[in-house]
C-alpha positions in Angstrom: -0.1 0.0 0.0 1.6 3.3 -1.2 -0.4 5.4 1.3 1.3 6.3 4.4 0.3 7.0 8.1 1.1 10.6 7.4 -1.5 11.0 4.8 -4.9 12.6 5.5 -8.0 10.7 4.4 -11.7 11.5 4.6 -13.5 8.6 6.4 -17.1 10.0 6.8 -19.5 12.9 6.1 -19.8 15.3 9.1 -23.6 14.8 8.9 -23.1 11.1 9.2 -21.8 11.5 12.8 -24.4 13.3 14.8 -23.6 14.6 18.4 -23.9 11.7 20.9 -22.9 8.9 18.4 -20.0 6.5 17.7 -19.2 4.4 14.8 -16.3 2.2 13.5 -14.3 3.1 10.4 -11.2 1.5 8.8 -8.1 3.3 7.5 -4.9 1.6 6.3 -6.1 -1.6 8.0 -6.5 0.1 11.4 -9.8 -0.3 13.3 -10.9 3.1 14.5 -13.6 4.4 16.7 -15.1 7.6 15.5 -17.3 9.5 17.9 -18.8 13.0 18.6 -19.5 14.4 22.1 -22.3 16.8 22.9 -19.9 19.7 22.5 -19.7 18.8 18.8 -16.0 17.9 18.2 -15.3 14.6 16.4 -12.7 12.2 17.9 -10.8 9.3 16.3 -9.3 6.6 18.6 -7.9 3.1 18.4 -11.1 1.0 18.5 -10.0 -0.9 21.7 -10.7 -0.3 25.3 -7.4 -0.5 27.3 -9.1 -2.6 30.0 -10.4 -5.7 28.3 -10.1 -4.9 24.5 -13.8 -4.3 23.7 -14.4 -2.2 20.7 -15.1 1.3 21.8 -17.4 1.9 18.8 -19.9 -0.3 20.6 -19.9 2.1 23.5 -22.2 4.9 24.6 -21.5 8.6 24.4 -22.4 10.3 27.7 -22.0 14.0 27.2 -18.4 14.5 26.2 -17.2 11.1 27.4 -17.2 7.7 25.6 -18.2 4.9 27.8 -17.0 1.3 27.1 -20.0 -1.1 26.7 -18.2 -3.9 28.6 -17.3 -2.4 32.1 -18.4 1.2 31.7 -15.0 2.8 31.8 -15.4 6.4 30.6 -13.0 8.4 28.5 -12.9 12.1 28.0 -12.1 14.0 24.8 -8.4 13.8 25.6 -8.7 10.0 25.5 -8.0 9.7 29.3 -10.0 7.4 31.5 -12.0 9.5 34.1 -14.4 7.0 35.7 -14.4 3.3 36.6 -17.8 2.2 37.8 -16.4 -0.7 39.8 -13.8 1.6 41.5 -15.9 4.8 42.1 -13.5 6.1 44.8 -10.3 5.7 42.7 -8.9 8.4 40.4 -7.8 6.5 37.2 -4.0 6.9 36.6 -3.0 9.0 33.6 -1.5 5.9 32.0 -5.0 4.6 31.4 -5.8 6.2 28.0 -6.6 5.3 24.5 -4.2 5.9 21.5 -5.8 8.7 19.4 -5.3 10.0 15.8 -5.3 13.3 14.1 -9.0 14.3 13.3 -10.2 17.3 11.5 -13.5 18.5 9.9 -13.6 20.5 6.7 -15.6 20.6 3.4 -18.4 18.6 4.9 -16.1 15.6 5.6 -14.3 14.1 8.7 -10.6 13.5 8.0 -8.2 11.3 9.8 -4.4 11.0 10.0 -2.9 8.0 11.7 0.5 9.5 12.5 0.8 13.2 13.7 -1.9 15.6 14.1 -2.3 18.8 12.2 0.7 18.8 9.8 -0.3 19.1 6.2 -4.1 19.2 6.7 -4.5 22.6 5.3 -2.8 21.5 2.1 -5.1 18.5 1.8 -8.3 20.5 2.5 -7.2 23.2 0.1 -6.5 20.7 -2.6 -10.1 19.7 -2.6 -11.2 23.5 -2.5 -13.3 22.6 0.5 -15.4 25.2 2.1 -17.3 25.6 5.3 -20.6 25.5 3.4 -19.7 22.5 1.4 -22.5 19.8 1.1 -21.7 16.2 1.8 -23.7 14.0 -0.5 -22.8 10.3 -0.2 -20.2 7.7 0.6 -19.6 4.6 -1.3 -17.3 1.7 -0.7 -15.7 -0.2 -3.6 -13.3 -3.1 -4.1 -10.1 -1.9 -5.4 -7.0 0.0 -4.3 -6.9 3.7 -3.9 -4.4 4.1 -6.8 -6.6 2.0 -9.1 -9.7 4.1 -8.3 -8.0 7.4 -8.3 -6.8 6.7 -12.0 -10.4 6.2 -13.0 -12.0 9.0 -10.9 -9.8 11.7 -12.2 -11.7 11.2 -15.5 -15.2 11.2 -13.8 -18.0 13.2 -15.3 -21.8 13.6 -14.5 -24.9 15.3 -16.0 -24.9 18.9 -14.7 -26.9 18.9 -11.5 -28.7 22.2 -12.5 -30.0 20.6 -15.7 -30.8 17.3 -14.0 -32.7 18.9 -11.2 -34.8 20.8 -13.7 -35.7 17.4 -15.4 -36.5 15.6 -12.2 -38.1 13.4 -11.3 -37.4 10.3 -13.5 -35.6 11.9 -16.3 -32.4 10.1 -17.5 -29.6 11.4 -19.5 -27.5 10.0 -22.3 -24.0 11.4 -22.8 -21.7 11.2 -25.8 -18.0 12.0 -25.1 -16.9 14.3 -27.9 -13.4 14.9 -26.8 -11.1 13.8 -23.9 -7.5 13.7 -22.9 -5.4 12.6 -20.0 -2.2 13.9 -18.4 -0.3 13.4 -15.1 -3.1 13.3 -12.5 -5.6 15.4 -14.5 -8.0 15.0 -17.4 -10.3 17.0 -19.6 -13.5 16.0 -21.5 -16.3 17.5 -23.5 -19.6 15.6 -23.3 -22.9 16.2 -25.3 -25.9 15.5 -23.0 -29.5 15.0 -23.9 -32.4 13.7 -22.1 -33.6 10.2 -23.0 -36.4 10.4 -25.6 -35.6 13.9 -26.6 -34.5 14.9 -30.1 -30.6 15.3 -30.7 -31.0 19.0 -31.5 -31.9 19.5 -27.9 -28.4 18.3 -26.7 -26.1 20.6 -24.8 -22.4 20.3 -24.1 -20.5 20.4 -20.8 -16.7 20.5 -20.3 -15.0 18.8 -17.5 -11.6 19.2 -15.8 -10.6 16.5 -13.4 -7.5 16.8 -11.3 -5.7 15.1 -8.4 -4.3 17.9 -6.3 -3.5 15.6 -3.3 -3.0 11.9 -2.9 -6.5 11.2 -1.5 -8.4 13.9 -3.3 -10.0 14.2 -6.7 -11.7 17.3 -7.9 -13.9 17.6 -11.0 -15.2 20.9 -12.3 -18.0 20.9 -14.9 -18.8 24.0 -17.1 -22.0 24.2 -19.1 -22.4 27.4 -21.4 -24.2 30.2 -19.6 -24.2 28.5 -16.2 -21.9 28.7 -13.2 -19.3 26.0 -12.9 -20.2 23.0 -10.8 -17.3 21.4 -8.6 -17.5 18.0 -7.1 -14.9 16.6 -4.7 -14.2 12.8 -4.5 -12.3 12.1 -1.2 -10.6 8.7 -1.1 -10.2 6.5 1.9 -7.7 3.8 1.8 -9.4 1.2 4.0 -7.1 -1.7 3.0 -5.1 -2.6 -0.1 -8.2 -4.0 -1.7 -11.0 -1.8 -0.4 -11.5 2.0 -0.9 -14.1 4.5 0.3 -15.1 7.4 -1.9 -16.8 10.4 -0.2 -18.6 13.0 -2.3 -19.1 16.7 -1.5 -20.1 19.6 -3.7 -21.0 23.3 -3.0 -24.1 24.1 -1.0 -26.7 26.3 -2.7 -27.6 27.9 0.7 -31.2 26.7 0.1 -32.3 23.6 2.3 -34.7 22.2 -0.4 -32.2 22.7 -3.2 -29.4 21.1 -1.2 -31.7 18.1 -0.4 -32.3 17.6 -4.1 -28.6 18.0 -5.0 -27.7 15.4 -2.3 -30.3 13.0 -3.7 -28.9 13.6 -7.3 -25.3 13.1 -6.6 -26.3 10.0 -4.3 -27.9 8.4 -7.4 -24.9 9.3 -9.5 -22.6 7.8 -6.8 -24.5 4.5 -6.9 -24.1 4.4 -10.7 -20.5 5.2 -10.3 -20.0 2.3 -7.8 -21.7 -0.1 -10.1 -19.5 0.7 -13.0 -16.4 0.7 -10.8 -17.2 -2.8 -9.7 -18.1 -3.8 -13.4 -15.7 -1.9 -15.5 -16.3 -4.1 -18.6 -20.1 -3.7 -18.4 -22.0 -2.7 -21.6 -22.5 1.0 -22.3 -25.8 2.2 -20.8 -26.5 5.8 -21.4 -23.2 6.9 -20.1 -20.2 5.5 -18.2 -19.4 7.8 -15.4 -15.7 8.2 -16.3 -13.9 8.7 -19.6 
């Protein structure tokens, strides 16, 4: 696996980890407990209680502490044990703690680094052009290495969300790639789109520029004539050598209903993307989501 413990990887959408919840994620083969206390900050720890080894992701969040499900040991946001139910009068020693990992939130996503804390995070976040008002859309998990998927995803393309939302519900699009090219960690393409069942003269063209500005980030910008550009970030999570997570985020419109529709739209596109990634030799069906 070419990825290192110093690399930052997105592992989940911020909205997929509400306050007071815990879940398990995998990064570079490591089992990690991801949880959020009532104060709102996300934490990433080794998914193992130092007492009897129970997975902490099975535990309960109590305020700003994570309680192990087995014997109820409680750990604060500094990963220190603060309470042992069987020894209520004993103050737990400082040595009773859980190994923790660098954890940051940006662009609608939660990012983890296994070695170190903040170094390099700003560069990774900027590479995806992430913003505080970014909209997390969908996570998919695909068989294949990060490098294999990144090579395909740098050429990803999608029907423009603005046109697709106008045609919803139920309208499918067919795309014809008119031009495309590849370089080192980038691609460009021009695609002619038309709604299924419509006449060819109703087609419109969209240009795409895909780039890989960081090891775990793909950014695709789509430009349709007379419309503002649409940017989509595909943040990659190297779970193991043979399994990769792909987390999608785009710009928020600032309108709750429009954002809901955009999330649904890119969620459907992501499911199509996953199917083609898992069946790369499948027959053409309207459009393949990468060139």
